[in-house]
C-alpha positions as CSV (number, residue, x, y, z in Angstrom):
1,X,8.5,17.5,33.4
2,X,7.7,19.2,30.1
3,X,9.2,22.6,29.2
4,X,5.9,24.5,29.5
5,X,5.4,23.3,33.1
6,X,9.0,24.1,34.0
7,X,8.4,27.7,32.7
8,X,5.3,28.1,34.9
9,X,7.0,26.5,37.9
10,X,9.9,29.1,37.5
11,X,7.4,32.0,37.2
12,X,5.4,30.9,40.2
13,X,8.6,30.6,42.3
14,X,9.7,34.1,41.2
15,X,6.2,35.5,42.1
16,X,6.3,33.7,45.5
17,X,9.7,35.2,46.2
18,X,8.8,38.8,45.1
19,X,5.3,39.0,46.6
20,X,4.2,36.1,48.7
21,X,0.7,37.4,49.4
22,X,0.1,38.0,45.7
23,X,1.3,34.5,44.9
24,X,-1.1,33.0,47.5
25,X,-4.0,35.1,46.0
26,X,-3.3,33.9,42.5
27,X,-3.0,30.3,43.7
28,X,-6.1,30.7,45.9
29,X,-4.2,29.7,49.0
30,X,-4.8,31.1,52.4
31,X,-1.5,32.8,53.1
32,X,-1.9,32.5,56.9
33,X,-2.6,28.8,56.7
34,X,0.3,28.3,54.4
35,X,2.7,30.2,56.7
36,X,1.5,28.2,59.7
37,X,1.9,24.9,57.9
38,X,5.4,25.8,56.7
39,X,6.5,26.8,60.2
40,X,5.0,23.6,61.6
41,X,7.0,21.6,59.1
42,X,10.1,23.3,60.4
43,X,9.3,21.9,63.9
44,X,8.1,25.2,65.5
45,X,5.7,24.9,68.4
46,X,2.2,26.5,68.4
47,X,3.5,29.1,70.8
48,X,6.5,30.0,68.7
49,X,4.4,30.3,65.6
50,X,1.8,32.4,67.5
51,X,4.5,34.8,68.5
52,X,6.2,34.9,65.1
53,X,3.0,35.4,63.1
54,X,1.2,37.5,65.8
55,X,-1.9,35.3,65.8
56,X,-3.6,33.5,68.7
57,X,-2.2,30.1,69.7
58,X,-5.7,28.5,69.3
59,X,-5.8,29.8,65.7
60,X,-2.4,28.2,65.1
61,X,-3.6,24.9,66.5
62,X,-6.8,24.9,64.4
63,X,-4.9,25.7,61.2
64,X,-2.3,23.0,62.1
65,X,-5.0,20.4,62.3
66,X,-5.6,21.0,58.5
67,X,-1.9,20.8,57.5
68,X,-0.8,17.7,55.5
């Protein structure tokens, strides 16, 4: 990885840590979808994610269908 790319990777990581929603906006990523996909990758169930993120279980399932 070249030095320029490393710099931007570090800056993006810092932004994500400091303000996740701002990071998602800059990256043009749906923050709700990203949160659901991250929680699914940890093995949480639709119900657990629904409770944690305070969104309907059907929404969690629909979003999960789009996760990689």
